[in-house]
All heavy atoms as an XYZ file, in Angstrom:
790
protein
N       6.256    -39.855    -28.540
C       5.516    -40.894    -28.050
C       4.453    -41.294    -29.079
O       3.737    -40.420    -29.540
C       4.818    -40.495    -26.669
C       4.012    -41.633    -26.058
S       3.269    -41.163    -24.449
C       4.623    -41.320    -23.413
N       4.331    -42.546    -29.351
C       3.314    -42.971    -30.303
C       1.955    -42.902    -29.745
O       1.698    -42.995    -28.523
C       3.625    -44.418    -30.726
C       4.973    -44.621    -31.385
C       6.012    -45.276    -30.809
C       5.128    -44.060    -32.707
C       7.217    -45.415    -31.460
C       6.383    -44.224    -33.320
C       7.390    -44.902    -32.704
O       8.589    -44.981    -33.333
N       0.965    -42.750    -30.602
C      -0.445    -42.634    -30.183
C      -0.929    -43.833    -29.443
O      -1.759    -43.802    -28.567
C      -1.340    -42.270    -31.317
O      -1.319    -43.289    -32.316
N      -0.387    -45.018    -29.866
C      -0.761    -46.279    -29.147
C      -0.322    -46.250    -27.682
O      -1.056    -46.704    -26.779
C      -0.114    -47.445    -29.843
C      -0.362    -48.763    -29.131
C      -0.644    -47.635    -31.295
N       0.831    -45.645    -27.396
C       1.313    -45.574    -26.032
C       0.495    -44.582    -25.240
O       0.209    -44.843    -24.015
C       2.804    -45.072    -26.031
C       3.728    -46.068    -26.574
C       5.135    -45.546    -26.627
O       5.573    -44.840    -25.693
O       5.950    -45.885    -27.542
N       0.015    -43.549    -25.822
C      -0.831    -42.575    -25.157
C      -2.156    -43.233    -24.773
O      -2.658    -43.132    -23.649
C      -1.091    -41.320    -26.055
C      -2.164    -40.402    -25.438
C       0.155    -40.607    -26.296
N      -2.692    -43.979    -25.700
C      -3.906    -44.747    -25.395
C      -3.739    -45.799    -24.382
O      -4.641    -46.038    -23.500
C      -4.483    -45.391    -26.691
C      -5.086    -44.392    -27.656
N      -6.366    -43.879    -27.482
C      -4.560    -43.834    -28.706
C      -6.601    -43.060    -28.494
N      -5.517    -42.965    -29.251
N      -2.574    -46.464    -24.379
C      -2.231    -47.440    -23.387
C      -2.187    -46.859    -21.938
O      -2.716    -47.414    -20.982
C      -1.005    -48.226    -23.683
N      -1.503    -45.675    -21.892
C      -1.426    -44.983    -20.580
C      -2.818    -44.483    -20.062
O      -3.145    -44.664    -18.895
C      -0.499    -43.775    -20.709
C       0.938    -44.132    -20.740
N       1.670    -44.695    -19.669
C       1.791    -44.138    -21.765
C       2.848    -44.923    -19.975
N       3.053    -44.581    -21.310
N      -3.640    -43.994    -21.034
C      -4.924    -43.550    -20.622
C      -5.830    -44.757    -20.139
O      -6.537    -44.678    -19.141
C      -5.629    -42.842    -21.782
N      -5.712    -45.891    -20.824
C      -6.440    -47.063    -20.467
C      -6.012    -47.565    -19.115
O      -6.747    -47.940    -18.260
C      -6.273    -48.161    -21.533
O      -6.720    -47.631    -22.741
C      -7.119    -49.379    -21.175
N      -4.638    -47.574    -18.942
C      -4.093    -48.025    -17.671
C      -4.566    -47.077    -16.507
O      -4.832    -47.562    -15.392
C      -2.558    -47.983    -17.731
O      -2.007    -48.268    -16.470
N      -4.642    -45.820    -16.739
C      -5.117    -44.868    -15.779
C      -6.573    -45.148    -15.354
O      -6.839    -45.148    -14.136
C      -4.937    -43.447    -16.353
C      -5.438    -42.357    -15.333
C      -4.369    -41.989    -14.370
O      -3.153    -42.294    -14.605
O      -4.752    -41.328    -13.390
N      -7.409    -45.391    -16.364
C      -8.799    -45.667    -16.037
C      -9.005    -46.988    -15.316
O      -9.700    -47.104    -14.354
C      -9.603    -45.648    -17.342
C      -9.645    -44.276    -17.938
C     -11.031    -46.198    -17.144
C     -10.163    -44.141    -19.310
N      -8.244    -48.019    -15.748
C      -8.348    -49.343    -15.092
C      -7.833    -49.292    -13.650
O      -8.402    -49.797    -12.699
C      -7.555    -50.418    -15.914
C      -8.321    -50.701    -17.187
C      -7.445    -51.693    -15.080
C      -7.526    -51.528    -18.184
N      -6.733    -48.552    -13.417
C      -6.240    -48.371    -12.052
C      -7.212    -47.602    -11.178
O      -7.332    -47.909     -9.975
C      -4.879    -47.643    -12.019
O      -3.858    -48.404    -12.662
N      -7.922    -46.710    -11.762
C      -8.882    -45.937    -11.026
C     -10.039    -46.801    -10.611
O     -10.541    -46.752     -9.438
C      -9.396    -44.708    -11.841
C     -10.526    -43.966    -11.129
N     -10.321    -43.252    -10.055
C     -11.782    -43.878    -11.515
C     -11.510    -42.699     -9.713
N     -12.447    -43.108    -10.555
N     -10.518    -47.603    -11.518
C     -11.665    -48.488    -11.226
C     -11.305    -49.656    -10.304
O     -12.005    -49.874     -9.276
C     -12.247    -49.088    -12.524
C     -13.363    -50.083    -12.251
C     -12.840    -47.897    -13.329
N     -10.171    -50.316    -10.579
C      -9.872    -51.558     -9.798
C      -9.126    -51.258     -8.495
O      -9.412    -51.874     -7.437
C      -9.032    -52.500    -10.625
C      -9.678    -53.058    -11.883
C      -8.740    -53.993    -12.632
C     -10.986    -53.823    -11.509
N      -8.190    -50.323     -8.529
C      -7.332    -50.061     -7.353
C      -7.810    -48.823     -6.526
O      -7.150    -48.417     -5.598
C      -5.943    -49.846     -7.751
C      -5.373    -51.089     -8.521
O      -5.847    -52.214     -8.197
O      -4.468    -50.939     -9.317
N      -8.844    -48.175     -7.051
C      -9.343    -46.941     -6.326
C      -8.327    -45.807     -6.289
O      -8.272    -45.075     -5.354
C      -9.854    -47.234     -4.917
C     -10.986    -48.274     -4.868
C     -12.255    -47.631     -5.408
N     -13.336    -48.598     -5.192
C     -14.305    -48.773     -6.078
N     -14.312    -48.024     -7.104
N     -15.227    -49.641     -5.898
N      -7.434    -45.848     -7.263
C      -6.480    -44.706     -7.358
C      -7.146    -43.479     -7.936
O      -7.964    -43.597     -8.857
C      -5.237    -45.081     -8.228
C      -4.381    -46.132     -7.606
C      -3.166    -46.425     -8.539
O      -3.070    -45.925     -9.594
N      -2.287    -47.292     -8.024
N      -6.814    -42.263     -7.421
C      -7.432    -41.099     -7.971
C      -6.951    -40.757     -9.417
O      -5.780    -41.077     -9.698
C      -7.033    -39.945     -7.022
C      -5.783    -40.463     -6.434
C      -5.872    -41.935     -6.351
N      -7.829    -40.235    -10.220
C      -7.430    -39.785    -11.575
C      -6.582    -38.502    -11.331
O      -6.819    -37.730    -10.379
C      -8.621    -39.477    -12.457
C      -9.425    -40.701    -12.851
C     -10.706    -40.260    -13.541
C      -8.691    -41.586    -13.732
N      -5.639    -38.256    -12.240
C      -4.845    -37.102    -12.133
C      -5.622    -35.873    -12.446
O      -6.373    -35.823    -13.417
C      -3.622    -37.230    -13.111
C      -2.536    -38.213    -12.752
C      -1.489    -38.250    -13.834
C      -1.957    -37.856    -11.392
N      -5.470    -34.874    -11.628
C      -6.112    -33.592    -11.848
C      -5.040    -32.594    -12.255
O      -3.917    -32.698    -11.769
C      -6.819    -33.096    -10.624
C      -7.984    -34.122    -10.209
C      -8.542    -33.673     -8.830
C      -7.735    -34.059     -7.621
N      -7.648    -35.332     -7.187
N      -5.394    -31.614    -13.011
C      -4.442    -30.545    -13.473
C      -4.969    -29.190    -13.089
O      -6.193    -29.018    -12.938
C      -4.191    -30.658    -14.987
C      -3.511    -31.896    -15.350
C      -5.434    -30.488    -15.756
N      -4.070    -28.247    -12.980
C      -4.431    -26.872    -12.802
C      -4.821    -26.259    -14.113
O      -4.451    -26.734    -15.154
C      -3.233    -26.062    -12.202
C      -2.883    -26.445    -10.749
C      -3.616    -27.134     -9.824
C      -1.646    -26.161    -10.212
N      -2.904    -27.231     -8.725
C      -1.682    -26.691     -8.876
C      -0.502    -25.529    -10.555
C      -0.622    -26.629     -7.966
C       0.577    -25.479     -9.679
C       0.454    -25.959     -8.364
N      -5.507    -25.115    -14.040
C      -5.772    -24.387    -15.289
C      -4.417    -23.727    -15.687
O      -3.490    -23.630    -14.928
C      -6.859    -23.346    -15.054
O      -6.374    -22.327    -14.096
N      -4.332    -23.343    -16.925
C      -3.093    -22.790    -17.473
C      -2.617    -21.552    -16.660
O      -1.378    -21.405    -16.493
C      -3.271    -22.433    -18.894
C      -3.226    -23.597    -19.848
C      -3.133    -23.242    -21.318
O      -2.487    -22.197    -21.605
O      -3.658    -23.927    -22.114
N      -3.524    -20.708    -16.269
C      -3.093    -19.476    -15.549
C      -2.432    -19.832    -14.257
O      -1.416    -19.208    -13.845
C      -4.300    -18.545    -15.355
C      -3.822    -17.189    -14.769
C      -5.332    -19.135    -14.421
C      -3.011    -16.376    -15.732
N      -2.933    -20.896    -13.544
C      -2.277    -21.271    -12.302
C      -0.913    -21.912    -12.543
O      -0.005    -21.779    -11.739
C      -3.210    -22.259    -11.487
C      -4.361    -21.480    -10.987
C      -5.671    -21.708    -11.317
C      -4.380    -20.527     -9.923
N      -6.494    -20.823    -10.610
C      -5.695    -20.102     -9.745
C      -3.329    -19.902     -9.150
C      -6.063    -19.090     -8.803
C      -3.730    -18.900     -8.244
C      -5.044    -18.550     -8.070
N      -0.768    -22.673    -13.654
C       0.543    -23.252    -13.969
C       1.519    -22.144    -14.296
O       2.686    -22.232    -13.862
C       0.406    -24.190    -15.123
C      -0.309    -25.509    -14.820
C      -0.370    -26.430    -15.947
O       0.158    -26.108    -16.991
O      -0.898    -27.563    -15.756
N       1.106    -21.138    -15.056
C       1.996    -20.042    -15.374
C       2.422    -19.235    -14.070
O       3.600    -18.851    -13.945
C       1.341    -19.097    -16.412
C       1.223    -19.688    -17.798
C       0.021    -19.457    -18.546
C       2.175    -20.419    -18.370
C      -0.083    -19.992    -19.798
C       2.121    -20.900    -19.624
C       0.978    -20.783    -20.311
O       0.827    -21.283    -21.581
N       1.409    -19.006    -13.223
C       1.704    -18.358    -11.970
C       2.681    -19.138    -11.081
O       3.564    -18.616    -10.446
C       0.447    -17.986    -11.174
C      -0.398    -16.893    -11.793
C      -1.718    -16.768    -11.042
C       0.354    -15.589    -11.731
N       2.523    -20.442    -11.053
C       3.429    -21.341    -10.291
C       4.862    -21.200    -10.868
O       5.781    -20.998    -10.058
C       2.907    -22.722    -10.415
C       3.798    -23.829     -9.932
C       4.621    -24.593    -10.710
C       3.952    -24.278     -8.561
N       5.283    -25.535     -9.902
C       4.919    -25.337     -8.591
C       3.446    -23.929     -7.366
C       5.296    -25.995     -7.459
C       3.872    -24.575     -6.238
C       4.783    -25.652     -6.255
N       5.044    -21.249    -12.137
C       6.335    -21.173    -12.743
C       6.960    -19.821    -12.629
O       8.109    -19.706    -12.201
C       6.271    -21.610    -14.236
C       5.836    -23.077    -14.356
C       7.568    -21.369    -14.948
C       5.421    -23.457    -15.808
N       6.137    -18.798    -12.795
C       6.626    -17.436    -12.606
C       7.006    -17.109    -11.203
O       8.089    -16.477    -10.978
C       5.512    -16.454    -13.073
C       5.851    -14.964    -12.972
C       6.956    -14.629    -13.982
C       4.635    -14.135    -13.144
N       6.254    -17.580    -10.275
C       6.543    -17.435     -8.829
C       7.886    -17.999     -8.433
O       8.721    -17.416     -7.783
C       5.427    -17.992     -7.942
O       4.210    -17.324     -8.271
C       5.761    -17.760     -6.456
N       8.135    -19.269     -8.902
C       9.396    -19.885     -8.596
C      10.542    -19.228     -9.305
O      11.723    -19.154     -8.808
C       9.330    -21.397     -8.890
C       8.632    -22.120     -7.773
C       7.408    -22.692     -7.877
C       9.094    -22.334     -6.429
N       7.115    -23.236     -6.666
C       8.108    -23.056     -5.777
C      10.234    -22.018     -5.767
C       8.235    -23.434     -4.439
C      10.373    -22.386     -4.448
C       9.387    -23.085     -3.808
N      10.323    -18.698    -10.518
C      11.385    -17.905    -11.155
C      11.707    -16.658    -10.338
O      12.932    -16.281    -10.242
N      10.721    -16.023     -9.825
C      10.951    -14.819     -9.034
C      11.674    -15.167     -7.734
O      12.578    -14.428     -7.234
C       9.673    -14.085     -8.675
C       8.992    -13.372     -9.906
C       7.603    -12.855     -9.526
C       9.888    -12.298    -10.471
N      11.312    -16.364     -7.098
C      12.034    -16.793     -5.910
C      13.505    -17.037     -6.179
O      14.331    -16.708     -5.382
C      11.312    -18.072     -5.346
C      12.191    -18.711     -4.219
C       9.963    -17.709     -4.786
N      13.801    -17.623     -7.370
C      15.180    -17.876     -7.749
C      15.920    -16.547     -7.876
O      17.095    -16.431     -7.443
N      15.328    -15.572     -8.489
C      15.987    -14.225     -8.630
C      16.225    -13.637     -7.223
O      17.334    -13.084     -6.945
C      15.142    -13.276     -9.493
C      15.142    -13.770    -10.920
C      15.620    -11.816     -9.384
C      14.193    -13.013    -11.803
N      15.206    -13.679     -6.382
C      15.306    -13.116     -5.029
C      16.436    -13.770     -4.251
O      17.180    -13.104     -3.528
C      13.964    -13.131     -4.300
C      13.006    -12.173     -4.974
C      14.098    -12.787     -2.852
C      11.543    -12.381     -4.535
N      16.483    -15.109     -4.337
C      17.609    -15.839     -3.594
C      18.905    -15.404     -4.099
O      19.859    -15.173     -3.278
C      17.380    -17.368     -3.769
C      16.414    -18.064     -2.892
C      16.350    -19.513     -3.260
C      16.894    -17.903     -1.448
N      19.039    -15.317     -5.415
C      20.347    -14.890     -6.014
C      20.742    -13.470     -5.621
O      21.925    -13.185     -5.337
N      19.777    -12.591     -5.513
C      20.057    -11.195     -5.164
C      20.340    -11.063     -3.675
O      21.221    -10.248     -3.286
C      18.934    -10.276     -5.517
C      18.740    -10.069     -7.020
C      17.482     -9.249     -7.303
C      19.978     -9.438     -7.666
N      19.640    -11.756     -2.884
C      19.878    -11.638     -1.413
C      21.186    -12.245     -0.995
O      21.923    -11.660     -0.216
C      18.680    -12.304     -0.633
C      17.444    -11.475     -0.794
C      19.027    -12.505      0.809
C      16.203    -12.109     -0.208
N      21.523    -13.474     -1.513
C      22.752    -14.185     -1.060
C      24.008    -13.574     -1.652
O      25.012    -13.534     -0.987
C      22.601    -15.632     -1.364
C      21.436    -16.304     -0.674
C      21.364    -17.774     -1.124
C      21.656    -16.318      0.819
N      24.018    -13.174     -2.906
C      25.153    -12.527     -3.566
C      26.480    -13.262     -3.438
O      27.518    -12.703     -3.513
C      25.306    -11.058     -3.123
C      24.191    -10.183     -3.511
C      24.366     -8.759     -3.107
O      25.370     -8.439     -2.449
N      23.547     -7.865     -3.585
N      26.425    -14.509     -3.165
C      27.601    -15.364     -3.166
C      27.322    -16.591     -4.003
O      26.368    -17.250     -3.851
C      27.919    -15.858     -1.717
O      28.842    -16.856     -1.693
N      28.238    -16.886     -5.042
C      27.983    -17.964     -5.865
C      27.819    -19.343     -5.134
O      26.922    -20.093     -5.434
C      29.169    -18.014     -6.788
C      29.717    -16.651     -6.812
C      29.369    -16.087     -5.453
N      28.583    -19.601     -4.113
C      28.523    -20.794     -3.348
C      27.199    -20.929     -2.599
O      26.489    -21.947     -2.607
C      29.727    -20.959     -2.408
N      26.834    -19.836     -1.949
C      25.555    -19.840     -1.113
C      24.353    -19.954     -2.098
O      23.349    -20.645     -1.746
C      25.472    -18.599     -0.258
C      26.442    -18.580      0.869
C      26.262    -17.263      1.680
C      27.266    -17.165      2.785
N      27.110    -15.909      3.536
N      24.459    -19.280     -3.188
C      23.315    -19.304     -4.151
C      23.204    -20.726     -4.745
O      22.065    -21.208     -4.838
C      23.621    -18.261     -5.280
O      23.760    -16.987     -4.716
C      22.450    -18.274     -6.284
N      24.288    -21.310     -5.119
C      24.174    -22.738     -5.662
C      23.642    -23.653     -4.592
O      22.807    -24.540     -4.925
C      25.577    -23.137     -6.190
C      26.031    -22.597     -7.449
C      27.470    -22.998     -7.771
C      25.126    -22.942     -8.601
N      24.109    -23.514     -3.390
C      23.588    -24.430     -2.332
C      22.078    -24.202     -2.103
O      21.374    -25.162     -1.968
C      24.369    -24.182     -1.048
C      23.968    -25.058      0.156
C      24.289    -26.492     -0.146
C      24.655    -24.552      1.415
N      21.666    -22.959     -2.035
C      20.217    -22.707     -1.788
C      19.430    -23.122     -2.990
O      18.329    -23.599     -2.825
C      20.013    -21.222     -1.441
O      20.327    -20.402     -2.536
N      19.925    -22.890     -4.201
C      19.165    -23.417     -5.429
C      19.000    -24.877     -5.356
O      17.976    -25.444     -5.765
C      19.890    -22.900     -6.626
C      19.827    -21.472     -6.980
C      20.603    -21.178     -8.269
C      18.397    -21.001     -7.190
N      20.066    -25.639     -4.995
C      20.055    -27.045     -4.958
C      19.057    -27.540     -3.890
O      18.257    -28.438     -4.184
N      19.163    -26.979     -2.688
C      18.181    -27.395     -1.697
C      16.772    -27.113     -2.013
O      15.897    -27.908     -1.840
C      18.550    -26.758     -0.307
C      19.905    -27.342      0.204
C      17.518    -26.963      0.725
C      20.495    -26.600      1.359
N      16.510    -25.916     -2.554
C      15.131    -25.530     -2.924
C      14.664    -26.394     -4.068
O      13.469    -26.688     -4.181
C      15.072    -24.031     -3.223
O      15.689    -23.284     -2.159
C      13.687    -23.566     -3.371
N      15.544    -26.756     -4.969
C      15.144    -27.560     -6.097
C      14.631    -28.946     -5.619
O      13.659    -29.516     -6.147
C      16.277    -27.780     -7.144
O      16.614    -26.595     -7.693
N      15.338    -29.523     -4.676
C      14.963    -30.778     -4.032
C      13.581    -30.633     -3.375
O      12.719    -31.447     -3.451
C      16.005    -31.255     -3.017
C      17.256    -31.628     -3.761
C      15.484    -32.394     -2.177
C      18.437    -31.933     -2.894
N      13.323    -29.425     -2.752
C      12.054    -29.194     -2.132
C      10.941    -29.120     -3.152
O       9.793    -29.529     -2.966
C      12.090    -27.921     -1.258
C      12.933    -28.084     -0.018
C      13.098    -26.786      0.704
O      12.660    -25.713      0.223
O      13.747    -26.770      1.716
N      11.239    -28.475     -4.285
C      10.254    -28.385     -5.385
C       9.893    -29.746     -5.909
O       8.768    -30.085     -6.167
C      10.772    -27.421     -6.517
C      10.859    -26.017     -6.077
C       9.884    -27.556     -7.762
C      11.520    -25.131     -7.059
N      10.901    -30.601     -6.092
C      10.621    -31.995     -6.504
C       9.804    -32.709     -5.490
O       8.905    -33.437     -5.847
C      12.032    -32.751     -6.773
C      11.743    -34.208     -6.935
C      12.778    -32.135     -7.934
N      10.069    -32.516     -4.199
C       9.241    -33.087     -3.143
C       7.840    -32.651     -3.230
O       6.898    -33.446     -3.055
N       7.598    -31.360     -3.407
C       6.251    -30.823     -3.519
C       5.497    -31.437     -4.697
O       4.364    -31.821     -4.554
C       6.324    -29.256     -3.631
C       6.754    -28.687     -2.346
C       4.863    -28.745     -4.040
C       7.067    -27.169     -2.495
N       6.167    -31.530     -5.813
C       5.552    -32.113     -6.986
C       5.232    -33.598     -6.796
O       4.264    -34.119     -7.240
C       6.388    -31.868     -8.241
S       6.453    -30.144     -8.746
N       6.184    -34.279     -6.125
C       5.957    -35.728     -5.804
C       4.781    -35.964     -4.951
O       3.934    -36.815     -5.187
C       7.226    -36.284     -5.254
C       7.112    -37.804     -4.980
C       7.046    -38.734     -5.973
C       7.051    -38.265     -3.685
C       6.990    -40.100     -5.762
C       6.970    -39.605     -3.398
C       6.900    -40.512     -4.428
O       6.747    -41.842     -4.163
N       4.639    -35.158     -3.891
C       3.547    -35.279     -2.941
C       2.273    -34.943     -3.675
O       1.239    -35.615     -3.523
C       3.738    -34.366     -1.722
C       2.444    -34.324     -0.884
C       4.874    -34.936     -0.860
N       2.250    -33.935     -4.570
C       1.128    -33.616     -5.292
C       0.758    -34.760     -6.276
O      -0.442    -35.082     -6.419
N       1.687    -35.458     -6.821
C       1.426    -36.585     -7.749
C       0.760    -37.724     -6.949
O      -0.148    -38.364     -7.439
C       2.671    -37.019     -8.404
C       2.557    -38.067     -9.498
C       1.752    -37.501    -10.621
C       3.902    -38.468     -9.976
N       1.295    -37.958     -5.745
C       0.725    -39.004     -4.841
C      -0.748    -38.654     -4.531
O      -1.637    -39.518     -4.500
C       1.534    -39.182     -3.618
C       2.850    -39.881     -3.937
C       0.783    -40.028     -2.562
C       3.828    -39.957     -2.790
N      -1.020    -37.382     -4.325
C      -2.358    -36.940     -3.977
C      -3.267    -36.815     -5.237
O      -4.455    -36.460     -5.070
C      -2.326    -35.578     -3.239
C      -1.634    -35.735     -1.862
C      -1.578    -34.247     -1.272
C      -2.388    -36.608     -0.944
N      -2.732    -37.018     -6.401
C      -3.534    -37.036     -7.616
C      -3.527    -35.725     -8.388
O      -4.324    -35.505     -9.286
N      -2.464    -34.910     -8.124
C      -2.365    -33.608     -8.778
C      -1.151    -33.614     -9.707
O      -0.078    -34.011     -9.294
C      -2.257    -32.466     -7.803
C      -3.561    -32.061     -7.248
C      -4.029    -32.520     -6.045
C      -4.561    -31.284     -7.820
N      -5.324    -31.999     -5.838
C      -5.647    -31.211     -6.930
C      -4.716    -30.586     -9.013
C      -6.796    -30.530     -7.165
C      -5.875    -29.937     -9.270
C      -6.936    -29.883     -8.342
N      -1.245    -33.140    -10.874
C      -0.114    -33.059    -11.869
C       0.384    -31.602    -11.781
O      -0.327    -30.712    -12.243
C      -0.580    -33.343    -13.262
C       0.520    -33.279    -14.279
C       0.829    -32.195    -15.040
C       1.555    -34.274    -14.508
N       1.944    -32.502    -15.828
C       2.340    -33.740    -15.463
C       1.774    -35.481    -13.971
C       3.524    -34.468    -15.960
C       2.902    -36.187    -14.405
C       3.727    -35.683    -15.396
N       1.509    -31.425    -11.144
C       2.076    -30.090    -10.969
C       3.339    -30.039    -11.879
O       4.190    -30.963    -11.856
C       2.498    -29.847     -9.508
C       1.308    -29.995     -8.602
C       3.095    -28.507     -9.333
C       1.645    -29.933     -7.094
N       3.451    -28.979    -12.721
C       4.592    -28.905    -13.683
C       5.912    -28.797    -12.912
O       6.154    -27.944    -12.135
C       4.266    -27.660    -14.478
C       3.364    -26.927    -13.719
C       2.574    -27.856    -12.850
N       6.797    -29.788    -13.194
C       8.104    -29.845    -12.480
C       9.195    -29.319    -13.331
O       9.933    -28.399    -12.886
C       8.389    -31.304    -12.085
C       9.775    -31.565    -11.499
C       9.912    -30.794    -10.206
C      10.000    -33.024    -11.325
N       9.378    -29.772    -14.543
C      10.525    -29.406    -15.386
C      10.573    -27.902    -15.658
O      11.554    -27.287    -15.514
C      10.620    -30.328    -16.605
C      11.736    -29.875    -17.506
C      10.827    -31.791    -16.198
N       9.426    -27.325    -16.161
C       9.451    -25.910    -16.395
C       9.739    -25.097    -15.156
O      10.379    -24.087    -15.201
C       8.081    -25.598    -16.957
C       7.488    -26.879    -17.367
C       8.139    -27.922    -16.553
N       9.206    -25.591    -14.027
C       9.437    -24.875    -12.746
C      10.921    -24.879    -12.387
O      11.481    -23.804    -12.010
C       8.600    -25.500    -11.671
O       7.228    -25.572    -12.000
C       8.784    -24.754    -10.319
N      11.555    -26.042    -12.477
C      12.953    -26.171    -12.136
C      13.855    -25.348    -13.139
O      14.804    -24.740    -12.735
C      13.403    -27.613    -12.152
C      12.906    -28.460    -10.947
C      13.464    -29.874    -11.123
C      13.476    -27.846     -9.656
N      13.410    -25.334    -14.452
C      14.225    -24.558    -15.398
C      14.085    -23.032    -15.091
O      15.121    -22.317    -15.128
C      13.752    -24.822    -16.816
C      14.171    -26.205    -17.393
C      13.429    -26.399    -18.766
C      15.594    -26.250    -17.599
N      12.906    -22.586    -14.778
C      12.773    -21.168    -14.468
C      13.480    -20.790    -13.208
O      14.123    -19.782    -13.125
C      11.232    -20.860    -14.423
N      13.338    -21.668    -12.162
C      13.931    -21.383    -10.915
C      15.434    -21.340    -10.971
O      16.128    -20.344    -10.552
C      13.494    -22.378     -9.878
C      14.123    -22.312     -8.546
C      13.793    -21.247     -7.666
C      15.039    -23.241     -8.118
C      14.380    -21.116     -6.463
C      15.598    -23.142     -6.861
C      15.300    -22.085     -6.093
N      16.041    -22.354    -11.528
C      17.511    -22.410    -11.563
C      18.138    -21.419    -12.525
O      19.141    -20.784    -12.220
C      18.018    -23.852    -11.896
O      17.406    -24.277    -13.120
C      17.658    -24.804    -10.799
N      17.495    -21.250    -13.672
C      18.093    -20.254    -14.649
C      17.966    -18.850    -14.151
O      18.855    -18.102    -14.293
C      17.407    -20.410    -16.070
O      16.017    -20.168    -15.913
N      16.862    -18.529    -13.520
C      16.724    -17.164    -12.924
C      17.715    -17.014    -11.738
O      18.301    -15.910    -11.587
C      15.302    -16.971    -12.420
N      17.861    -18.004    -10.935
C      18.749    -17.923     -9.792
C      20.260    -17.824    -10.179
O      20.977    -17.109     -9.616
N      20.584    -18.535    -11.337
C      21.956    -18.556    -11.714
C      22.407    -17.247    -12.479
O      23.542    -16.902    -12.520
C      22.186    -19.774    -12.636
C      22.233    -21.122    -11.975
C      22.357    -22.192    -12.981
C      23.351    -21.195    -10.943
N      21.391    -16.609    -13.108
C      21.786    -15.378    -13.849
C      22.030    -14.180    -12.929
O      22.580    -13.192    -13.379
C      20.617    -15.017    -14.770
O      19.415    -14.845    -14.082
C      20.418    -16.060    -15.880
N      21.700    -14.268    -11.673
C      21.960    -13.141    -10.830
C      23.293    -12.882    -10.443
O      23.687    -11.733    -10.014
C      20.991    -13.246     -9.517
O      21.356    -14.435     -8.876
C      19.543    -13.256     -9.896
N      24.169    -13.912    -10.419
C      25.558    -13.678     -9.983
C      26.565    -13.645    -11.142
O      27.731    -13.740    -10.924
C      25.955    -14.598     -8.873
C      26.036    -16.080     -9.165
C      27.119    -16.612     -9.779
C      25.015    -16.912     -8.815
C      27.180    -17.961    -10.084
C      25.002    -18.274     -9.152
C      26.148    -18.823     -9.746
N      26.102    -13.570    -12.390
C      26.995    -13.475    -13.528
C      27.137    -12.004    -13.963
O      26.315    -11.210    -13.867
C      26.553    -14.318    -14.698
C      26.853    -15.747    -14.470
C      25.844    -16.698    -14.325
C      28.163    -16.195    -14.301
C      26.110    -18.066    -14.162
C      28.426    -17.544    -14.172
C      27.383    -18.461    -14.053
């Protein structure tokens, strides 16, 4: 992303906050982001170990991934930036490695 685009997004964020009363995005500290990602990775491992069936594991990973996306979307609407892609990567990769 070019630096001009970064400045344009930042300017748009500030203007939307002032004119439309939209909240500015808030972020967690790094330790909380790491704990969020680690926790979902552990949940993926636990699901894979408990279910022990590839079909059930894939279904539960898919449903839970949709729930994670929903949580991050609701957080974004409320003004919180919650890491989505690293969480989904940790969750699905940890869950998929348990039945191989």
